[in-house]
N, C-alpha and C positions, 0 to 999 in steps of 0.2 A: 506493500498499499505505499502509498507518494502522499503524503502529508501536502493539502491544500489547503490555505486557509484564504479567507476573503481580507481585504487590503482595504483599509480607511489612510485618510487625509495627514494621517501620523505618519501613515509611509511614502507622502509624495516623492521626499529624495531621491528614497531606492526605484519608486518607480522612473521619475527622471535619468537616474543612471543606467538603468535597465534598457531603454530607449536610445539612448544618445551611446551605449556599447555599438548596437546596432549598425554594421557596414551599410553600405549603400544599397548594395542590393536585399539586403535584409529590409530596407526600409521602403524600397520599392515594393517588395512583396507585401507588408506588414500594413502601408498605408494607401498605398495604389498609385505614388508618386515616391521620388527621392528624398525624401523629406529632410533638410539641413537642423542645422541644432535648434535654430532659431524657431522655427517651425515645431519641432518636437517639445521646446518649454512652454510653445503657447499652447498646444496641444494636451500637455497635464497641466497645465494652470486653468484651463478651462474643462478640465472633469469634475463631474458633476457626481460625487460621492452620496449625493441625499436620495436620489434618480435613479442611478446605474449600479452595476455591481461589478467590483476587481476581485479577482483569484491570481494569487502567487506561492509559486513555488521559490525555498529559500533554502542554500545552502549552508554548510557549516558556517560560515564567514558571515552570514545573515544578508548574503548578497543577492539580488533579486533576480533570478538567472531563467524564472517563463512568468509569463503573465495573461492573465485574460482579462478580456472587457467585453462584461454582457452590457449590451446599452437598449435601454426600452424605450420606444416610439411615443416621440414627443408630441405625435398626433391622435386627439381623444375618441378616433375614430377606429382607430388601430390600438389601443391600449392593451392587447392580446398579442403584440409583437414584439419582438427582441432580435437584436443584432447580435452578432458573435465574431469577436478580434480576438486572433493571440499573434504573443513572439514568443522565441526561444533563443537566448545566446547562443553564438558559433559551439562552444566547447560544450554545450549539456544539450547537444540533439543528438537524436538517434534511441533515444532512451524512454521513446513514447509520452513525452510529458505536454505534446499539444494534445494528444489523444485523451489524458487524464485530466486537464483542463477543460476540455470539451462534456466530455462526460460529468462533470462536475459543476459547470456551465448548464447544461440540460437539467441537471437535477433541481440547480435554484432555480431556473425559469420554470421549469413546471410546476413548483411550489408557491412560486408568487403568480400564476394562474397564465401564465406564456401557452398559446395555443400555438404559433409558428413562430421558429426561430431560420433566420436567413444570415446567411454567410455571403458579403461580398468580397470575391478573391479575383486575382489577373489569373486568367488560363493557365499560366506557364508554375502558377503555384499548387505545385501537382501534391503538395502534402497534404497542405489545407483540404484538398479536394475530396482525396484521399479520406479522409475523417472522414466529411461531410456523406461521403457516398456508404463509407463502414455501417454510418449510423441510419444510411437509408434515404439517405437528406435525396430530394428532386433538383437534376443539376440543369441548369438551361447556360450552355454557352455564345454569347454574343464578341465573334472576333476576339479580341483581347480581352476580356472580361466574362467571369463567370459569374453565376448566381447559383444560390444554393438554399433549397429552404424545406425545412425538417419539419411534419405536422406530430406536437407532443402530444399523450397522452395526458389524462388530469392527474392533478397532483393526489397520493394516497397514502395510509398511514406508514407503510414502508419509505416512499421517497422522504416524510419530512423526518421518521427517525434517522433514517439514513445520514439527510446532511447535516441533522443537530451532532450525531456521533461524530462526524467526520471531521467538523468543525472545530468539532473539541479536542481529538485528536491532532489536529494541525497546530492548534493555538497550544497544548502542551509541548508539542515538537517543539515548538519555535523560542516558547522559553525556556527550555533547556540549553537549544542550541545560544539561546543568549547570555545561557549562565555559565555554558561551558568558554564562551569566546571572554565572558570577561574576568572565567579565573584561569583562563591561560595569560591573558593581558597582565595581569595580577602577578601572576610568575615571572611573567618578561620581567617587569619593573623589577619585582626582587632579584632577579638573577642581576640583574646590573647593579643594585644597590650592593652586592655582595661584591662583584667585581670592581667598583669602585671602593671598596675596604680595601680588598685584596692588593690593589694596586696603591693607596696610600702605605698599607703597611710596608709594602716591598720599597716605597720611597723613603720612608723613613728608615728602613733598615738599610738601606744604602747608604 
């Protein structure tokens, strides 16, 4: 099980760092254009954590290595619709993180009453389209762009309990990683102090 937690404005610096780490081609696949640093910062600044939902996977250094954005429709006529987007840093590819984030987003969308999930991707983004196709989404290609839509079943007891359990597991995992990072940081400082004491003693003896 890959711990995936819901992330909020308290993680906005890590969100920005994650997206800025993407190279030009990855930015092109994620946003549909080769977004520059300023455009990414603008995108992060406009994130609406009250309306949308973001999910993340963190490594042991608490770096955000994979992230999904579940954006709910702004149109009151389509409140049962949402759009999914995902990004994974290059060194974390090939581990199935994109698919896991998609499953997590689908579960949350179901529990929020979403009936139709959309994925807008470039046709060359085969990894994203493969995830959608595996889930049973219908995909329509229009030149360089593709649109996938997946009809979601209604929420049930299992989907609600599973989401709560997964979120709690992810929060616990994050806190353990944070404690470990603080502990190793403390040991590093302690070692530096000890090394400084040794060097001072050597100077006195010399």
